[in-house]
Structure formats: structure tokens, C-alpha cells
C-alpha positions in Angstrom: -2.5 2.3 -29.4 -2.8 -1.5 -28.8 0.0 -3.8 -29.7 -0.7 -5.7 -32.9 -1.4 -9.4 -32.7 -4.0 -11.6 -31.1 -5.9 -10.2 -28.2 -4.5 -11.5 -24.8 -6.6 -11.7 -21.7 -5.5 -9.3 -18.9 -5.3 -10.3 -15.3 -8.4 -11.7 -13.8 -10.2 -9.2 -11.5 -12.3 -11.9 -9.7 -12.7 -15.7 -9.4 -15.6 -15.7 -11.9 -13.4 -13.6 -14.3 -10.6 -16.1 -13.9 -12.9 -19.0 -14.6 -14.2 -17.2 -17.8 -10.6 -16.7 -19.0 -9.7 -20.3 -18.2 -12.8 -21.5 -20.1 -12.1 -19.3 -23.1 -8.4 -20.6 -23.2 -9.6 -24.2 -22.9 -12.1 -23.8 -25.7 -9.3 -22.4 -28.0 -7.1 -25.4 -27.1 -4.6 -23.5 -25.1 -3.0 -25.6 -22.4 -0.7 -24.8 -19.5 3.0 -25.6 -19.8 5.3 -26.5 -17.0 9.0 -27.1 -17.9 8.2 -27.3 -21.6 5.5 -30.0 -21.1 2.0 -29.0 -22.0 -0.7 -30.3 -19.8 -4.3 -29.9 -18.9 -5.0 -29.7 -15.2 -7.4 -31.9 -13.4 -10.1 -30.1 -11.5 -8.3 -30.4 -8.1 -5.3 -28.6 -9.5 -7.3 -26.0 -11.3 -9.0 -25.3 -7.9 -5.6 -24.8 -6.3 -4.7 -22.2 -8.9 -7.9 -20.3 -8.1 -7.1 -20.1 -4.4 -5.3 -16.7 -4.5 -8.4 -15.3 -6.2 -10.7 -16.7 -3.5 -8.4 -15.1 -0.9 -8.5 -11.8 -2.7 -12.3 -11.9 -2.8 -12.4 -12.7 0.9 -10.1 -9.8 1.7 -12.3 -7.4 -0.4 -15.4 -8.6 1.5 -13.8 -8.1 4.9 -12.7 -4.5 3.9 -16.2 -3.8 2.7 -17.8 -5.1 6.0 -15.4 -3.0 8.1 -16.0 0.1 6.1 -19.8 -0.3 6.4 -19.4 -1.0 10.2 -17.2 2.1 10.7 -19.6 4.3 8.6 -22.5 3.1 10.8 -20.6 4.0 14.0 -19.7 7.4 12.6 -23.2 8.0 11.4 -24.6 7.1 14.9 -22.1 9.6 16.5 -23.2 12.2 14.0 -19.7 12.4 12.6 -20.6 11.3 9.1 -22.0 14.3 7.3 -20.9 13.6 3.7 -18.5 15.8 1.7 -18.3 19.3 3.0 -18.8 22.1 0.5 -15.7 23.8 -1.0 -15.7 27.4 0.3 -12.3 28.4 -1.3 -12.4 31.0 -4.0 -9.5 29.3 -5.9 
């Protein structure tokens, strides 16, 4: 069961998701607080906070490219035959 109270956004799964959460919070008047002082961030600072998300997207894209390249090599060597059928009786 969900915890009672207002819905809280979970962690962003992508940069567009992080932007959507940020826009939603800004529309509701929720601001970032550092050391007890509430502030709205200028665009340059907001972009800095999105930097880890951009790195994560880049890493995912690199992994996807490497996987596709490796599968193409395996397919060319006739090593990629898909999942083998289960022949066990258990």
C-alpha cells in the first residue's frame, strides 16, 4: 500500500522525465532550498543539475551501440542463434 499524503515524484529515469518533474514542481510553486534559503535556479544552474542525467543517457546509448555491434559480429560468425529450446524434463 502507498504511503498516505501527497504524491511525490520518484527519481527521474531520463532527462526529459527530469524536465517534466522540474516543470511540474515549478508550476506548483515548489522551489529548491539550499541551507534553509529557498531559491529558483537560473537556466544555467538548472542545466548543470541535468548534467548527470545527460551522462546517464550517453552511457546507455554507448551500451546499446556496443550490444548491437557485438550481436552483428556474432550473427556474421553464425554464433547468434537465439534462445535454445529447453530439453530438460524438469
